[in-house]
C-alpha positions in Angstrom: 18.4 -0.1 -7.2 16.4 -2.0 -4.7 13.4 -1.0 -2.6 15.4 -1.1 0.6 17.8 1.5 -1.0 14.9 3.7 -2.1 12.8 3.7 1.1 15.0 6.0 3.2 14.8 8.6 0.4 11.1 8.2 0.1 10.7 8.8 3.8 12.4 12.1 3.5 10.0 13.4 0.9 7.4 16.0 1.7 3.7 15.0 1.9 3.1 16.4 -1.6 6.2 14.7 -3.1 5.0 11.3 -1.6 1.6 11.7 -3.3 3.4 12.5 -6.6 5.5 9.4 -6.1 2.4 7.3 -5.5 0.8 8.8 -8.6 3.9 8.1 -10.7 3.9 4.5 -9.5 0.2 4.0 -10.2 0.7 5.3 -13.8 3.7 3.0 -14.3 1.7 0.0 -13.1 -1.2 0.9 -15.4 1.1 1.1 -18.3 2.6 -2.3 -17.5 -0.9 -3.8 -17.3 -1.7 -2.4 -20.7 1.5 -3.7 -22.2 0.9 -7.1 -20.7 -2.2 -7.5 -22.9 -4.4 -8.3 -20.0 -6.9 -5.6 -21.0 -6.7 -3.9 -24.3 -7.7 -0.2 -24.6 -10.8 0.3 -26.7 -11.7 -3.4 -26.8 -15.1 -4.6 -25.5 -15.4 -7.5 -23.1 -18.4 -9.6 -22.4 -19.4 -9.7 -18.7 -21.9 -12.2 -17.4 -24.9 -10.8 -15.4 -27.6 -12.6 -13.5 -30.2 -10.3 -15.2 -32.8 -12.4 -17.0 -31.1 -15.6 -15.6 -34.4 -17.2 -14.7 -33.2 -20.7 -14.7 -30.5 -19.9 -12.2 -33.1 -18.2 -10.0 -35.2 -21.3 -10.1 -32.3 -23.6 -9.2 -31.4 -21.4 -6.2 -35.0 -21.1 -5.0 -35.5 -24.9 -5.2 -32.3 -25.4 -3.2 -33.4 -22.9 -0.6 -36.8 -24.6 -0.3 -35.2 -28.0 0.0 -32.9 -26.7 2.7 -35.7 -25.2 4.7 -37.8 -28.4 4.4 -34.8 -30.5 5.7 -34.3 -28.0 8.5 -38.0 -28.3 9.6 -37.9 -32.1 9.6 -34.9 -32.2 12.0 
């Protein structure tokens, strides 16, 4: 069944039934994402944070100062 075949039936649903259809589709999509192995349930993933990234702060500060100096000399 194609989306164009389903759309007229979806339009006839009540407000509550449309919300239930959305919830159903969201759950189905989440299941597919889990099955695809993109994110595994219960597994931990490392996420980079700028917290304590002092060298990055120094580089950005130096770049900003250089930009401001160049702007002043123009």
